[in-house]
N, C-alpha and C positions, 0 to 999 in steps of 0.2 A: 432944973438940971436937964431934964428930958427935952424941954423947949430949946435950950441952948445947943444941945447935940443935934437936934433937928435943923436948927438954923445954920449950924456949922456945916452940916452935910449938904444943905441947899447951896450955901456959898461955895463949897468945894465943887459941886456939880457945875455951877456957873463958871468957875475958874477953869475947870478941866475942859468944858465946852469951848471956852474962849481960846485956851491953848490949842485945842484940836483944830479950831478954825484957822489959827495962825500957822500951825504946822502944815495944814492943807494948802493955805495960801502960798507958803514958802515952796511947797512941792510943785504947785501949779506954775509958779514963777520960774522955778528951776527947769521944769519940763518945757515950758515955752522957750526959755533961753537955750536949752539943748536943741530943740527943734529948729529954732532960728539959726543957730550955729551950723547945724547939719545942712539945712537948706542952702546956707551961704557956701559951704564947702562943696556941696553937690553942684551948685551953679558954677563954681570955679572949675570943677571937673568938666562940665558941659562946655564951658568956654574954651578949655584946652583941647577938647575933642573937635571943636569947630575950626581950630587952627591946625589940626592934624598932629597935635602933640599927644598922641595916643598913650604913650607910656605914662606920662604924668597925669593924664586924665584918669587912667585906671587906678593910680595911687590915690587920687583925690576921691574917687567914688568909694573905694574901700575905706578911706578915712571917714567919709560921711556915714557909711553904714555903721562903723564902730562907735561913732559919737552918740548915736541914738538908735540902738537896735530894735526898740519897741515901736518906732515910728513907722508910718506907712511909706516913708521915703526909703527905709532900709532895704526892702526887696528890690526897689527900683535901682538903688545904688549898686546892689550886688549884680544885677543884670547888666547895668551899664559898664561896670568894671569888666565883666566877662566879655561884653561886646568890644570894649576897647582893646582887650588882649587879642580878640579874634582879628581885629583890624591890623594888628601888628604881626599877624601870622604866628602868634604864640598860642598854638592850639591846645597844648597840654595845660597851660595856665588857665585858658578860657574854660576848658572842660572841668578842671578842678573847681573853679568858682561856680560853674553851672550846676555841678553835682551837689555842691554845698548848699546852693540856693534851693534845690529841690528838697533837700532834707530839712532846711531851716524854715522855708516858707511854702510848705506843701499845699496850702489853700490860697496862694496868691492868684490874683486874676490874670497874671501874665504867664502862667505856668505853661501854656501851649507854646508861647514864643521860646521859652527856655528849652523845651524839648526839641523844637525845630532847630535852634542854634547848635545844640549838641550834634544833631544829624549833619548840619552843615560843616561843623568842625571836623568830624570824621571824614566827610566827603572831601574836604580840602586836603586832608592828610594823605590821601591816596598817592599823589604824585611823589611825595617824599618817601613813601614806604616801599618803593620799587616793586618787587615781586610779592610782597606780603599783602594778601587780600584781607587781612584782619580788619583794617579800617573801613573797607567798603562793605563788609558784612555787618559791621556795627552801624554804619550809616543806613544800610538797608533796614535793619531792625528798628532804628530810631524813626525813620520816615514812615514805616508801617505803623508805629505807635501814633504818629500824627494823623494818618489817614483813618485809623480805627477810632481813636479817642476824640479827635477834633476835626471831623469831616467837613464842618461848615465854616472853618476858618480860612483866611487867605493863605495860611501856611500849607494847608492840605493840598491845594492846587499845585503848588510848586513841589511839594513832597511827591505827588504822583508823577510829575515830570521827571524828577530825580530818580525815582524808582525805575522808570523806563530806561533811563540812561545806565543805571546800575546793572540792569538785566543785560544790556548790550556789552558792558564791560566784562561781566562774569562769563557771558557766552564767548567773548573773544578770547578769554583765558582758556576755556575748554577747546576752542578751535586751535589755539596755539599748541596745546598739549597733544591734540589729536594728530596734527600735522607732524609734530615731532615723532610720534610713534609710527606714523605712516612712512616717514623717511627711514626709520630704523627697521622697517618691515615687521613691526609688531602689530599684526593685524587685529588681534582680539582687543588689545588695549586701545587701538585707534577706534574700533567699532564702539566700544563702551563710551568713549568720549563723544563721538558723534551722536550716539543715542541720547546722551544727557542733553545735548543741544536741542534735539527735536522734541524731547519730552518736557524739559524744564524751561527752555528758552525759545518756545515755538513762535513767539511774536517778534523775534529779533531779526536782524538782517542776515544772520548767519545760518538760518535754518535751511535755506535752499541749497547752499553748498554742502551742508552736512548730509542732506538727503542724497545728493549726487555722489558724495564720497562713499556712502553706504551701498549705493548701486555698484560703484566701481569695485570696492573691496570684496563684496559678496560674489560678484561675477568672477573675479580673479580666483577666489577660493573654491569655485565650482558650485556655489550655492545659488543656482540660477533662479529658483522660485523666490528666494529671499530677495535677490537682486531686483526681480520684477516687481515685487511688492513695494519696494521703496521707489522704483521708477514710476509706478502707477500713482503712488501718493504724491510724488513730485509733480507729475503731469496733472493730477486733479486740482492741485492748489496753485501751481505756477507753470501752466502749460506754455505760456508765451515767454517764459524766462530763458535766459541763456543757459542756465544750469540744466534745465530740462532737455535742451537741444544737445548738450554734451552727453547726458544720460542716454538719450535716444541712440546716439552713435555707438554706445557700448554694445548694443545688440546688433550692430551692423558689421558685416564682414570687414569693411574697410576701417573699422574703428582702430584708432591709434591711441595708446595711453597718453593721457595728458599729465604733465607735471603739475602738482597742486599749486594753485595760485595763492599769493599772499592775500591777506585781508585787504579789502578795498581801501586804497590810500586816499580816495576822495571823500571818504565818510566824514561828514561835518559834525560839529558839536563836540561834546566832551570826549568822545572816543578818540578824536584826533590827538588829544592831549595825552592819552594813555597808550597809543599804539606802539610807541617805541619801547614800552616796557615788555612787550611780548615778541619782539623781533629777535 
């Protein structure tokens, strides 16, 4: 009886082992089938992207991700869906998918690209946001993440370039506000704005004019020493510039007050795109 039980137990082990192998084989076949189906749908999305059918491309990439979320193709599909939305100028949809990607695939190898694309989406939204500087501040924060966390990537180089342009945009906003206060004879408010420019945006094209305006305002208010301080600073850094020449005339008897000029209309690059927002 004991031998029979032992034999039965041995047969049961063999049976269970055989069943386990079959179940594993079925799982592997199903997994391979899912992956092949996902790759097929992913390729459909890529083909639609190549013919500029970006909307349907995004849908296909999302479908591919859902088919096999455990596959290495899933994070690629999520990124490609976000990129497809970006190409359509559907920035909110792109951002939604990118943020979901960051949470779902935090260790993916393309994480730096996702962060970069988030910055680009916010950057592109500035034109539509009119006077709201929220998107530009978010873009700045995102590009700073790129330069800090991924300094050796190709994205870091462009992020640095975009940060310089963002500084120009923010400085132009301060310049617009300063001139607004100047026209209203709100001297202290204007001084505060010009000081922000020379302290926080000292590498932008607006710093020379900001220094000159501080020379003018302080002279008008009878704060001669303060006016000279800014004139000396302007002369030390930009002695051959036109704004220094204007400041020099402030201390000349024949000085005539100049009407503040508008921001240089010949400024090239991304500033040209935003200048109408501040007129």
